[in-house]
N, C-alpha and C positions, 0 to 999 in steps of 0.2 A: 809253207807260207812264211815270208820274212816280214817281221814287224820292224818298222823304223821309228825311232824316237822322234818326237816333234823337233823341228829345227826352226831357226830364224831365217826367213828369206829376205826381209827388208825391215828397216827401222827408221824412225825419225822422232824428233821432239815435237810435241803438240804445238799448235800455233801460239799458245800462251806460255809455253816452256814449262808447264806444270806437270807434264807426264811424258813418258817414253811410249811411243806407239810402235807395236811390233806386229809384223805379219808373218805367218808361217807359210811353208810351201803349199799347204792345204787351203790357203787363203783365209785362215782364221785371223781376225783382227783382235789383238790383245792390247791392254794398256796397263802401265805400272806408273803410279804417281812418283813425282820427283822426290817427295818426302819419304815414301816407302823405300826408294832406291838409296837415298842418303842414310836412312836409318839402318839399312841392310848392308852397308859397306863392310867388307871383311879385310880391308887393308890393315897393315901392321899398326898404323897410327890409330885407327878407329878401334881395333881389337884391344890395344893397350889402354885407350881411354875408357873402354867398357870395363876392363879389368880394374882400373884405378877408380872407377865410379865417377868419371868426369865426362862421360858421353851423354849428350842431351837426350831427353825423352821425346823431343819433337823438333822439327825444323819448319815452323810455319812460314809460308811464303817462299820456300826454297825453289829455285828454278834450275833447269838444265841449261848450261851455257855452251857446252861442246860435247861432241860424241866422236870418239876415235875407234875405228874398227881394227881389232887386233887379230881377226880371223876366228879364233876360238871364243872370243869375248869382246866386250866393249869397255873402253876406258871412258868414263863419264865424268865431266867436270860440272861443278855446281856454283851457284851464285854466291855461296859463302867462301869461295876460293878453294874448296877441297877438290883435288883432281887426282888423287892417288888410287881410287877404287877401280878395280878391274872386275867386271861382271861376266863370268863365263855365260855363254848363250843358254846353256841348260839351266843355270841359276836364274837368269832373267825369265825364262819360261815358268820356272817354279814360283817366282814372285808374282807372276801374272795369273797363277792358279792353273796353269796348263799341265804342270808336272808336280809330283810330290818331291820335296827336297831330298 
């Protein structure tokens, strides 16, 4: 028996742009808030800001403004102008509670 890790079959921003909606091939519907995504960004800029103690503790009202599919992950842009984060699809599933990180 072969076990396959959950995958992302489709995605879109919610109507209010406050969440990323993800669907798996098994037809599971998952959601990750835009604030969780922004707080979870692992780009070099955000990593450095965390290291320097300059990273915000919250992003109230943050919205998803654009989603680019890179194959292995999504490049998500936010209403605060941040557009550097690449979220591997397995990371998105872990943020949605589908996988352990």
